[in-house]
C-alpha positions in Angstrom: 107.4 -21.1 225.4 105.9 -22.6 222.2 104.9 -26.2 221.6 104.2 -26.8 217.9 103.7 -29.8 215.6 106.9 -30.8 214.0 107.7 -33.3 211.3 111.5 -34.0 211.0 113.1 -34.6 207.7 114.1 -37.9 206.3 110.9 -39.7 207.2 111.3 -39.6 211.0 108.3 -39.9 213.2 106.0 -36.9 213.9 107.1 -35.0 217.0 106.4 -32.1 219.3 109.3 -29.9 220.4 109.9 -27.0 222.8 111.9 -24.0 221.6 113.1 -20.7 223.1 115.1 -17.9 221.7 118.2 -19.1 223.7 117.8 -22.8 223.1 116.0 -23.3 219.8 116.0 -27.1 220.1 116.4 -27.6 223.8 113.8 -30.4 224.1 112.8 -32.6 221.3 109.8 -34.8 222.1 109.3 -37.6 219.6 106.6 -40.2 219.9 104.4 -42.4 217.7 101.3 -40.5 216.8 98.3 -41.1 219.2 95.3 -43.0 218.2 92.9 -40.2 219.2 92.4 -37.1 221.2 92.1 -38.9 224.5 95.4 -40.6 223.9 97.2 -37.3 223.5 97.7 -36.6 227.2 99.5 -39.9 227.8 101.4 -39.5 224.6 102.7 -36.1 225.6 103.5 -37.3 229.1 105.4 -40.3 227.8 107.3 -38.0 225.5 108.4 -35.8 228.5 106.5 -32.7 227.7 105.3 -32.2 231.3 108.9 -32.4 232.5 109.9 -29.7 230.0 107.1 -27.4 231.1 107.8 -28.0 234.8 111.5 -27.4 234.4 111.0 -24.3 232.4 108.6 -22.8 235.0 110.7 -24.1 237.9 107.8 -26.1 239.3 108.5 -28.7 241.9 105.5 -31.0 241.7 105.0 -34.8 242.2 104.6 -37.2 239.4 101.1 -37.2 238.0 98.7 -40.0 238.8 97.4 -41.1 235.5 95.8 -44.3 236.7 92.2 -43.1 236.2 93.0 -41.8 232.7 94.8 -45.0 231.7 91.9 -47.1 233.0 89.5 -45.0 230.9 91.8 -45.6 227.8 91.8 -49.3 228.5 88.0 -49.2 228.6 87.9 -47.6 225.1 90.3 -50.2 223.7 88.4 -53.1 225.3 84.9 -52.0 224.3 83.5 -54.6 221.9 79.7 -54.4 222.2 78.3 -51.8 219.8 75.4 -49.5 220.7 73.6 -47.2 218.2 72.3 -43.9 219.4 70.1 -41.7 217.2 70.8 -38.0 217.8 67.9 -36.0 216.4 68.8 -32.4 216.0 68.4 -29.4 213.7 72.1 -28.7 213.5 73.4 -32.1 212.4 75.1 -30.6 209.4 77.4 -28.8 211.9 78.3 -31.6 214.3 80.5 -29.4 216.5 77.2 -27.7 217.6 76.7 -30.9 219.6 80.3 -31.6 220.6 79.6 -31.7 224.4 76.7 -34.0 223.9 78.7 -36.4 221.7 81.6 -36.4 224.2 79.2 -37.2 227.0 77.7 -40.1 225.0 81.2 -41.4 224.5 81.9 -41.2 228.3 78.6 -43.1 229.0 79.5 -45.7 226.4 83.0 -46.3 227.9 81.5 -46.6 231.4 79.3 -49.4 230.0 82.0 -51.2 228.1 80.3 -50.2 224.8 81.4 -48.9 221.4 79.3 -45.9 220.4 77.8 -45.8 216.9 76.3 -42.4 216.5 73.6 -41.8 213.9 73.0 -38.2 213.0 69.3 -37.6 212.2 68.1 -34.3 210.8 65.0 -33.3 212.7 63.8 -31.3 209.6 63.3 -34.7 207.8 61.7 -36.5 210.7 58.1 -35.3 210.2 57.8 -36.8 206.7 57.2 -40.2 205.1 60.7 -41.4 205.8 60.7 -40.6 209.5 60.5 -44.3 210.7 63.4 -45.3 208.4 65.7 -42.8 210.1 65.0 -44.5 213.5 65.1 -48.1 212.3 67.7 -50.0 214.3 68.6 -47.4 216.9 69.1 -48.6 220.5 68.4 -45.2 222.0 67.1 -41.7 221.0 68.6 -38.4 222.2 67.0 -35.1 221.5 69.4 -32.2 222.4 68.9 -28.5 223.0 68.3 -25.7 220.5 66.3 -22.6 219.8 63.6 -21.7 217.3 60.8 -23.5 215.6 62.6 -25.2 212.7 62.7 -29.0 213.1 60.5 -29.1 216.2 57.8 -31.3 214.8 60.5 -33.8 213.7 61.9 -33.9 217.3 58.4 -34.5 218.6 57.9 -37.3 216.1 61.1 -39.0 217.3 60.0 -38.7 220.9 56.6 -40.2 220.0 58.4 -43.2 218.5 60.6 -43.6 221.6 57.6 -43.4 223.9 55.3 -45.7 222.0 57.9 -48.3 221.1 59.8 -48.5 224.4 63.1 -47.2 222.9 65.3 -45.6 225.6 65.1 -41.8 225.4 67.1 -38.9 226.8 66.0 -35.3 226.3 68.2 -32.3 227.0 66.8 -28.8 227.5 64.6 -28.4 224.4 64.4 -32.2 224.3 62.4 -32.0 227.6 60.1 -29.3 226.3 59.4 -31.3 223.1 58.7 -34.4 225.3 56.2 -32.4 227.3 54.5 -31.2 224.1 54.3 -34.7 222.6 52.9 -36.1 225.9 50.3 -33.4 226.2 49.1 -34.0 222.6 49.0 -37.8 223.0 47.9 -38.3 226.6 46.1 -35.1 227.5 44.3 -34.9 224.2 45.5 -31.3 223.6 46.1 -31.5 219.9 47.3 -27.9 219.7 49.6 -28.1 222.7 52.8 -26.3 222.0 55.4 -23.9 223.3 54.7 -20.2 223.2 58.1 -19.8 221.7 57.0 -21.7 218.6 53.3 -20.9 218.5 52.6 -17.7 220.4 48.8 -18.1 219.8 48.6 -21.7 220.9 45.6 -22.3 223.2 47.7 -24.7 225.3 51.1 -23.3 226.0 52.4 -26.3 228.0 55.8 -24.7 227.6 55.9 -20.9 228.4 57.8 -18.0 229.9 57.5 -17.7 233.6 54.8 -15.3 234.8 57.3 -12.6 235.7 59.0 -12.7 232.3 56.0 -12.1 230.0 56.7 -8.4 229.6 60.5 -8.5 229.5 61.6 -7.3 226.0 65.4 -7.9 226.4 65.7 -11.6 225.7 68.9 -11.7 227.8 66.8 -10.8 230.8 64.7 -13.9 230.4 67.5 -16.4 230.2 68.1 -18.8 233.1 71.9 -19.2 232.9 74.4 -21.0 235.1 74.3 -23.4 238.0 71.0 -24.1 239.7 69.9 -26.7 242.3 67.4 -29.5 241.6 65.8 -31.7 244.2 65.0 -35.3 243.1 62.0 -37.2 244.1 62.3 -40.3 246.2 62.0 -43.5 244.2 62.4 -41.8 240.8 64.7 -42.9 238.0 66.6 -39.6 238.4 67.2 -40.2 242.1 68.4 -43.7 241.3 70.9 -42.5 238.7 72.3 -39.7 240.7 72.2 -41.4 244.1 71.5 -38.1 245.7 68.6 -35.9 246.7 70.0 -32.5 245.7 72.1 -31.9 242.6 73.5 -28.8 240.8 73.4 -28.5 237.0 74.1 -25.9 234.4 71.3 -24.1 232.5 70.9 -22.1 229.4 67.3 -21.6 228.4 64.4 -19.2 228.5 61.1 -21.2 228.5 59.8 -23.5 231.3 57.2 -26.2 231.8 54.0 -24.3 232.4 52.9 -24.8 236.0 49.3 -24.6 235.1 49.5 -28.0 233.4 51.6 -29.8 235.9 48.7 -31.5 237.7 47.3 -32.8 234.4 50.7 -34.1 233.3 51.2 -36.0 236.5 47.6 -37.4 236.4 48.3 -38.7 232.9 51.4 -40.6 234.0 54.3 -38.2 233.7 56.5 -37.9 236.7 58.0 -34.5 237.4 60.9 -36.1 239.2 63.2 -33.1 239.5 62.2 -29.6 240.6 63.8 -26.5 241.9 64.2 -26.5 245.7 61.1 -24.2 246.0 59.1 -26.5 243.7 58.4 -23.7 241.3 60.3 -25.0 238.3 60.4 -28.4 236.6 63.9 -29.7 236.1 63.4 -33.4 235.2 60.5 -35.4 233.7 60.3 -39.1 233.3 57.8 -41.8 232.4 57.7 -44.5 235.1 55.9 -46.9 232.8 58.6 -46.8 230.2 61.9 -48.8 230.4 63.9 -45.6 230.2 62.4 -42.2 229.4 63.9 -39.2 231.0 64.6 -35.6 230.1 66.3 -32.6 231.9 65.7 -28.9 231.5 69.4 -28.4 232.1 72.5 -29.5 230.2 74.1 -32.5 231.9 76.5 -32.9 229.1 78.4 -29.9 230.3 79.4 -31.6 233.5 80.4 -35.0 232.0 84.1 -35.9 232.0 86.0 -38.8 230.5 86.9 -40.2 233.9 83.7 -39.0 235.5 80.8 -39.6 233.1 77.5 -38.0 233.9 75.0 -40.4 235.5 72.2 -39.5 233.1 74.4 -40.5 230.2 75.7 -43.6 232.0 72.1 -44.7 232.6 71.0 -43.9 229.1 73.7 -46.0 227.5 73.1 -48.8 229.9 69.4 -48.8 228.9 70.3 -48.6 225.2 72.6 -51.7 225.6 69.8 -53.6 227.4 67.3 -52.6 224.7 69.8 -53.8 222.0 70.2 -57.2 223.7 66.4 -57.7 224.1 65.9 -56.9 220.4 68.6 -59.4 219.4 67.0 -62.1 221.6 63.6 -61.4 220.0 65.1 -61.6 216.6 66.8 -64.9 217.4 63.5 -66.3 218.9 61.5 -65.2 215.9 64.0 -66.8 213.5 63.8 -70.0 215.5 60.0 -70.1 215.4 60.1 -69.5 211.7 62.6 -72.3 211.2 60.5 -74.7 213.2 57.3 -73.8 211.3 58.9 -74.4 207.9 
């Protein structure tokens, strides 16, 4: 069976059709073109494609329950309040590199009744004189994963801005590591704090390989891949967002928070709110004094779905919306004060 795009002659509407060698035009499915990718499923269902497939395969199945999907589509159509998220990455010239992250942001926006405005920010340009201008007007800052030293200082600069100015922040994998580096430099006074991935000779490798991995030459042998458990601290932001004590998330990374610095990080105000069940590995960090500052060593975007958005993204977008509203109120108040003083 082949389902292919088909545009009939004489200006008819775009269509999909099923064809077989015996019945070349057995089932013509003609519908108005969907507004977007998420509309495609309903579009094809309304056109009868699922019936064609089930009939062809002799499948006796009940009608699909599309209520959750249609509710999600209604949320997209009804979203009116904009929210601007700055995604600070090294691969922004190839947006598909962050496709899962972008989709998870969309899921979180819909869950909050918001319309996502995504600002792509090249981390290579974030450590120069124009750094602040890239972040002007953003309601939240997200630093995603990646490998290699290029653009790292720009990511660290973006995180500093989020931490000092109270802008909601979500870090993913490398984003957590950069947050630990930035915090170590600013709060622990370790000006040369770094990851041994980026600066092998750093005197303060706050991000490092685990002790048992130091002599492994095959890089594939040092990767932590797949689903791992994380226990969440009572009273933490992470625990509040997840609503559970033990969660399972997908990983793809090599370096970890260096356990030799954990006590100093906590003493300076960083909460290590998610750890492996044996407490050996840091999975989530947050800053309790900040309105919303959280980062994960894992990739939560990989478990987010349109009808089941990931709690970290839902919480992040909610915090970004609240930040936007506070900024708008402050602007109105300042304008009113200025008007009265004239």
